[in-house]
VEXGU-679900 format. One record per residue (C-alpha): x, y, z negated. Coordinates in pm, 1 decimal, m for minus. Each point is the difference from the previous one (the first is absolute). Layout:
# residues N
px:py:pz
X:Y:Z
...
***
This chain:
# residues 405
px:py:pz
m710.8:m528.0:m890.4
m273.0:m212.1:m157.6
160.1:m322.8:123.4
340.4:123.9:m113.5
m130.7:52.0:m354.4
m171.0:m339.0:7.5
324.3:m160.5:109.6
189.9:157.8:m286.7
m272.9:m107.8:m240.6
18.2:m355.7:135.8
370.9:m16.6:m82.3
m78.1:109.0:m356.6
m251.3:m281.1:m53.2
266.6:m267.2:m58.3
206.9:191.9:m262.2
m317.8:101.1:m181.7
m128.7:m358.6:5.2
333.6:m125.2:m137.2
m5.7:255.3:m280.5
m362.2:m80.5:m90.0
78.2:m374.5:7.1
289.1:40.1:m245.0
m178.8:240.1:m235.8
m310.8:m217.3:m23.3
201.6:m312.0:m80.6
214.2:176.9:m257.5
m304.5:149.0:m168.5
m193.4:m328.2:4.7
291.0:m216.8:m114.5
197.2:248.6:m210.4
m23.6:m210.8:m314.4
26.4:m343.3:163.7
260.9:33.4:274.3
366.2:m37.8:m86.7
282.6:198.0:155.5
99.5:m283.8:233.7
m339.7:m3.8:165.8
m4.2:380.6:37.4
283.2:m48.7:252.2
m231.4:m217.3:211.2
m283.1:255.3:m16.7
236.4:280.1:97.4
130.5:m206.5:293.6
m353.0:m61.5:127.6
m87.6:369.3:m44.6
310.3:100.2:197.3
m94.5:m245.9:276.2
m343.5:162.4:26.3
151.8:349.2:2.6
240.9:m92.5:280.6
m257.9:m182.5:213.7
m63.3:299.7:229.6
350.9:149.0:4.5
213.8:m316.2:m8.0
m235.7:m286.6:90.9
277.4:m254.4:61.8
137.6:57.7:m350.3
m348.9:m25.1:m150.4
m64.7:m332.2:177.3
331.1:m134.2:m125.4
m90.2:95.9:m356.0
m347.0:m162.3:m1.6
163.5:m322.2:118.0
319.3:29.5:m206.2
m141.7:90.3:m342.4
m233.4:m305.1:m19.4
287.7:m220.9:121.7
220.1:127.8:m280.4
m282.7:m64.8:m244.7
m43.6:m352.2:134.5
374.3:m56.2:m51.1
m32.9:136.5:m356.7
239.3:289.0:82.3
m272.2:252.2:m80.2
m269.8:m15.6:m265.9
m291.2:m221.3:97.9
m360.5:123.1:m29.7
m206.7:m95.5:m299.8
m372.6:m39.3:m58.6
m68.6:376.3:5.3
231.3:136.3:269.9
m25.1:m257.9:278.7
m228.8:240.9:202.6
320.4:196.9:59.9
17.8:m192.7:328.7
m267.3:234.7:130.0
306.7:198.9:112.0
53.5:m255.9:278.0
m343.7:79.2:146.0
51.2:377.7:m36.6
334.7:m5.1:181.4
m137.7:m228.8:271.8
m291.0:237.7:60.0
221.1:309.6:21.1
250.3:m165.5:234.4
m287.6:m133.8:210.7
m122.1:355.3:48.1
345.4:113.3:114.5
107.3:77.2:355.3
268.5:m269.0:38.1
m134.8:m312.6:171.1
305.7:m200.5:m104.8
m31.6:83.6:m370.7
m375.3:m46.8:16.4
46.4:m362.5:108.0
296.5:m55.7:m232.3
m235.1:83.4:m286.5
m176.0:m335.5:51.6
300.1:m227.4:m77.9
106.0:239.9:m276.3
m336.0:m21.8:m175.1
0.7:m376.3:56.6
337.0:m38.8:m170.8
m101.3:236.6:m278.0
m330.7:m180.4:m57.3
164.4:m343.2:m15.7
273.3:122.8:m234.8
m254.5:177.2:m221.4
m209.3:m317.4:m23.4
311.4:m200.5:m89.4
97.6:250.6:m268.9
m346.1:m24.3:m157.5
m63.6:m375.4:33.1
327.5:m191.7:m29.2
125.1:m38.3:m356.8
356.5:m52.3:m112.6
148.9:m168.1:m304.2
57.0:337.2:m163.8
m328.1:160.0:105.3
m325.6:m196.5:m7.7
m227.1:308.3:8.6
m153.3:m39.2:346.5
m329.8:28.4:187.0
m142.9:m326.3:m136.8
62.4:122.0:m354.2
m163.1:339.4:61.7
m312.0:m133.0:168.5
m27.1:m352.3:m136.8
20.6:m139.9:352.1
19.0:m378.5:30.4
30.9:m12.9:379.7
370.3:m61.5:m12.3
305.7:201.4:90.1
m15.0:m74.0:372.6
m366.0:95.8:31.8
48.0:316.7:m204.0
304.3:92.8:212.5
m188.5:m42.3:328.1
m306.9:180.0:m133.8
190.1:304.2:m129.6
225.9:21.6:305.8
m297.5:m1.7:233.6
m193.5:244.4:m218.8
282.7:253.8:m15.7
81.1:m45.3:368.8
m367.7:28.0:95.2
m53.5:317.7:m199.1
320.4:151.6:135.7
m98.4:m104.7:352.1
m335.4:174.6:m35.0
177.0:314.1:m122.8
238.7:m24.3:297.0
m292.4:m30.5:245.4
m174.6:298.9:m155.3
323.5:198.5:28.1
38.7:m98.0:365.5
m357.1:115.9:70.8
51.9:331.6:m180.7
330.4:58.3:179.3
m154.7:m78.3:337.5
m286.4:242.0:m69.1
248.8:268.2:m99.3
211.1:m51.3:310.7
m306.6:4.2:226.3
m110.7:330.1:m154.2
348.0:145.5:40.1
12.0:m119.5:361.6
m332.5:171.4:66.7
130.2:326.2:m143.9
316.0:m22.9:209.3
m204.6:m84.5:307.7
m227.0:299.3:m58.1
305.5:221.1:m49.9
158.5:m133.9:319.6
m322.6:61.1:190.6
m10.7:357.0:m129.7
360.9:58.8:100.6
m75.9:m147.8:341.0
m294.2:237.8:40.7
217.6:296.8:m98.4
273.4:m108.5:239.8
m253.7:m49.8:278.4
m142.8:347.2:m62.7
348.3:149.3:12.5
70.9:m189.8:321.1
m320.4:127.6:155.8
88.0:354.2:m107.8
348.3:m40.4:149.8
m149.6:m125.2:324.3
m240.0:294.4:3.1
287.5:242.7:m56.8
190.2:m160.1:286.4
m306.8:31.6:224.4
m42.9:366.7:m94.6
369.2:57.1:61.0
m30.3:m145.0:348.2
m308.3:212.9:69.5
179.4:313.6:m121.0
298.0:m78.4:214.8
m208.3:m78.2:308.0
m213.7:314.8:m21.5
193.2:273.1:m180.1
343.6:m89.9:132.2
m132.1:m3.9:357.3
m169.7:335.8:m48.3
312.6:155.7:m148.8
210.9:m135.5:283.9
m237.0:166.6:246.3
18.4:326.6:m196.4
380.2:m9.7:5.3
7.5:m64.8:370.3
m252.5:271.3:83.0
163.6:253.3:m230.9
341.3:m58.7:154.7
m142.8:32.6:347.7
m186.5:317.6:m89.9
311.9:146.8:m162.2
196.8:m60.0:319.5
m265.7:186.8:199.0
m45.4:290.1:m243.7
363.6:110.2:6.8
m96.0:360.6:68.1
m213.7:30.0:m311.5
243.5:m31.3:m288.9
m265.7:m25.0:m270.1
m203.1:m263.2:185.6
312.9:m197.5:78.4
109.3:10.1:m361.5
m345.7:m106.7:m122.9
m8.7:m290.2:243.0
346.1:m109.4:m107.7
m113.1:12.6:m364.0
m300.6:m215.0:92.4
226.0:m251.0:169.4
243.6:m14.5:m293.2
m271.0:m34.1:m262.1
m181.2:m265.3:203.5
323.2:m189.1:56.6
72.3:9.0:m373.1
m354.9:m114.3:m77.1
35.8:m281.4:250.7
312.7:m118.9:m178.0
m178.3:19.3:m336.2
m292.0:m203.6:135.2
230.5:m270.4:128.1
193.2:m8.2:m327.1
m326.6:m16.5:m196.4
m123.2:m292.6:207.2
329.1:m181.9:m53.8
m16.6:53.8:m376.0
m362.0:m117.1:m17.6
96.0:m312.5:192.1
306.2:m48.6:m218.6
245.0:22.7:290.9
144.8:342.8:m54.5
208.4:174.7:m269.9
m145.7:232.8:m259.4
m51.1:361.7:96.5
333.4:183.7:m6.8
m155.4:337.8:m79.8
118.8:175.3:m314.5
49.9:341.0:m156.7
247.0:104.6:267.6
m280.8:m2.4:255.7
m223.2:244.8:m190.3
161.1:315.3:146.9
m67.4:m134.8:349.4
m366.1:m58.8:m87.1
m37.3:357.1:m123.4
189.9:135.1:301.4
m234.7:m185.9:234.9
m297.4:167.9:m164.9
162.0:341.4:37.1
54.5:m62.5:370.5
m370.9:m68.7:32.0
m74.1:343.0:m148.6
m51.5:m80.7:m367.3
163.7:207.2:m271.8
168.4:m296.8:m173.0
276.5:11.8:m261.6
186.6:m264.6:m203.2
123.5:80.1:m350.8
199.3:m203.7:m251.7
37.7:74.6:m370.0
243.0:m167.8:m237.5
287.9:m237.2:56.4
m93.7:m274.4:250.5
10.6:m351.7:m139.2
26.1:m342.0:161.0
m310.1:m164.2:138.4
m41.5:m359.9:99.6
m54.9:m45.1:375.6
m362.9:m98.8:m57.0
m61.2:320.9:m197.4
169.9:211.6:267.5
m221.5:m159.2:262.9
m307.8:75.6:m210.8
102.6:367.1:m40.6
55.2:30.6:374.7
m338.4:m149.0:85.8
m182.8:208.8:m261.1
149.5:323.5:132.9
m56.9:m108.9:360.6
m366.0:m84.9:m66.6
m53.3:325.5:m192.4
143.8:205.9:286.9
m207.1:m192.8:253.8
m316.8:58.5:m203.6
79.9:368.7:m27.2
45.1:19.7:378.1
m325.1:m184.9:71.8
m225.8:158.5:m259.6
152.5:349.0:m44.2
146.3:72.3:341.4
326.5:99.5:162.6
m3.0:335.8:m178.5
m16.9:m159.4:m346.5
250.7:83.7:m269.3
166.0:m302.0:m159.4
239.6:m15.5:m293.5
177.2:m329.2:m78.9
168.2:m7.3:m341.2
228.0:m271.8:m138.3
46.9:44.0:m374.1
280.7:m205.2:m160.1
m16.8:168.3:m341.3
m227.1:m253.8:m166.7
38.6:m369.0:m85.6
m75.6:m82.0:363.9
m38.5:170.3:335.3
m297.7:229.4:28.3
m136.0:61.6:350.6
m246.1:284.0:61.5
m134.6:84.4:344.5
m218.0:311.6:4.8
m173.3:102.2:322.0
m231.8:288.2:86.9
m193.3:43.9:322.9
m347.8:9.8:145.0
39.0:m77.8:371.4
m17.8:m381.4:26.7
112.8:m173.8:316.7
m254.7:m278.2:m46.9
m341.0:m14.1:m160.5
m5.8:m237.4:m297.0
m262.6:m271.7:48.7
36.5:m161.4:m339.1
252.8:m82.2:m268.7
306.5:m153.1:163.4
254.4:m242.0:m140.3
299.2:236.0:m10.5
m26.5:96.6:m366.3
m74.0:m355.3:m106.8
305.5:m114.9:194.2
220.8:257.3:m170.1
m131.7:m101.1:m341.0
73.2:m365.2:75.4
355.2:82.3:113.2
64.6:187.8:m323.6
m150.0:m277.9:m210.8
207.2:m271.7:163.8
324.9:170.1:m106.0
m116.3:75.2:m354.1
m130.7:353.0:47.7
m331.1:178.1:47.3
m162.3:251.9:234.9
m292.7:238.6:m18.3
m146.9:214.5:275.8
m275.5:258.2:8.7
m102.7:361.5:50.6
224.0:264.1:m153.5
m85.0:318.0:m188.3
8.7:223.1:307.8
m252.1:1.2:282.4
75.6:m253.5:276.1
286.0:m137.5:m207.6
80.9:m370.2:m31.5
256.1:m143.6:m241.6
167.2:m342.2:m4.3
187.6:m78.9:m322.5
206.0:m313.7:m48.9
248.9:m139.3:m249.3
248.4:m274.3:82.4
263.2:m164.2:m221.7
365.3:90.2:29.2
227.4:m302.5:m32.4
338.9:m129.6:94.1
m2.6:m111.3:360.1
m110.7:m359.2:21.4
m133.2:m12.2:m355.0
m360.7:m24.4:110.7
72.9:m293.2:231.4
202.0:m174.2:m271.4
m288.6:39.4:m245.5
m232.6:m167.2:247.0
***
């Protein structure tokens, strides 16, 4: 931002310099300069003002105006206004500081032509106009000597201004290059960090697949074998079949998750239509689980539907782990507000596993809600052994969320 502001300020230098040049001359020579010479001053001021925006035009003007003066087509300078040729040096310096190499080198012949023409306009008299440099200064060196002296003086001063401009422009460009290099290095570091994170996710995905998927496959196999043996015990057979089905489903989810992490699989197809199955699975495990909907259902983008499914799934899983198979769970979908409200209330005090620290389930649910434009809160409820998960997710026309991205 700082370099951007400096760049804009640099482009304003030339117009401001042109305006100051014209105002100072008009104020200093208001009573002595005629209207014809004001045209020359305005032309030089315009050349200065255009030096940064239209450098080729400015170079043409600092060469063309003195030529027209030398040809007596424009008013020649007099004893008080001949320093007007300072405009040649100003334009040369500004163009020298510019970015165009071609125009930077074209400034040299332009200032040479302008200097020679300016010297001619000041030194060489005509039959109708004898008011020249020798008259103003009392020089007795002769016309040729005065012409060479003034041409070299104007060209030398303009050349110095051009060199200073080139140095300033080079310094500016070096500073800008350093900023861009630093920015590129920062972007490279960010990209490298993201690449390392992606590689780490891929490694974790492979580890999950190698360990968990193998274990689930073993569970499925053992459960199916045990179910075939326990045909006489209906309850045991049914429980083993449930274990096999749930493990098989989990195995498919693990494989799909690994594919999505590695970027080789489609997005999760789960949506609102799968919520009744989730609740039914919990009931088959012994939980008192119900699903309620209030209001007229609206349309949810696929990403939002996937988030709702995962939030409910994680909430039910947490209830099973931390409140037991006899827990009471109530899943409510409320469509009556500006978005979809999701409330999962669970009550129970017979955990299947002993919590050994704060897990990542709630944080994961909160991140899922945030990514689709919603929010989620989870914590203890008002009743004893009660836990409540509350979420809000935006209702939108299908596909609107993806289009907005």
